[in-house]
N, C-alpha and C positions, 0 to 999 in steps of 0.2 A: 562379516557381510560387508558388501561394498556400498558407499554412499552414492547419492545421485550424480549422474553425468552433467557435465555443464549444460548440455541442451535441455535437460529435464529441469535444471534451475532456472535457465533461461524462461522456459515456458511457465513455470509456476509464477515466477516474477511478473511476467507479462499479464498472465490471468489475474493474478491478485492486484496488480495495479490497475486494470481494468475495472475490476469489481470496486476498488476505492473510489476511482474516479466516478462511477455511477453512483455510488452511494453518497458522495459529496455533493453531486448534481442534484440528487434527489432532496437533500436536506436544503439546498439553496432555493430550489424550485418551490418547495412547500413554504419556506420561511418568506419567500417574496410574495407569494400568494397571500400570506398572513399580513404583508406590508410591515415586515420587521425591519428595523434599520441594519445598515450594513455591518456595523460594529457588533451587534447582537448576533448575526448570522456567522461572523467569524468566530465569535465566542462559542457558539454551539458547535461548530465543526472542530475546533480546537478541544473542547471538553467531551466530544462523543466517544463513549467507550469503545465501541467496534471499530471506529476509525482509528483510535489510537493504537488498539491491538493490532489492527492491519499494518500500520506503520512499523510497528515493532517487529512483526514478522517480516516484513519486506526488508527491514535493516538487516536482519540475521540472515535471510536468504542472500542478500547481496554480498555480504561478508564471506559467506560459505562459497558463493560463485568466484568471488576473488581468490580465495584459498585454492579451489580447483583449478582456476586458470593459472595460477602461479605454480602449482604442482605439475601442471602439464608442460610449463615451460622449462622445467629443470631436466 
């Protein structure tokens, strides 16, 4: 079975990055409405399980994209 194309990887990375940004913005917005200190907001974002999982997946997708790109250049 063939892996995803470079274009499919780019699209997945773009969509997942947009989702991550929306989720981070929601956390910040809600935290600001609760008048939480900036340090606490940062702490919440860094310890947020779903955001951390998304960051891990994005890292893997970027590595896979780099491999795909380098294989195409051979």
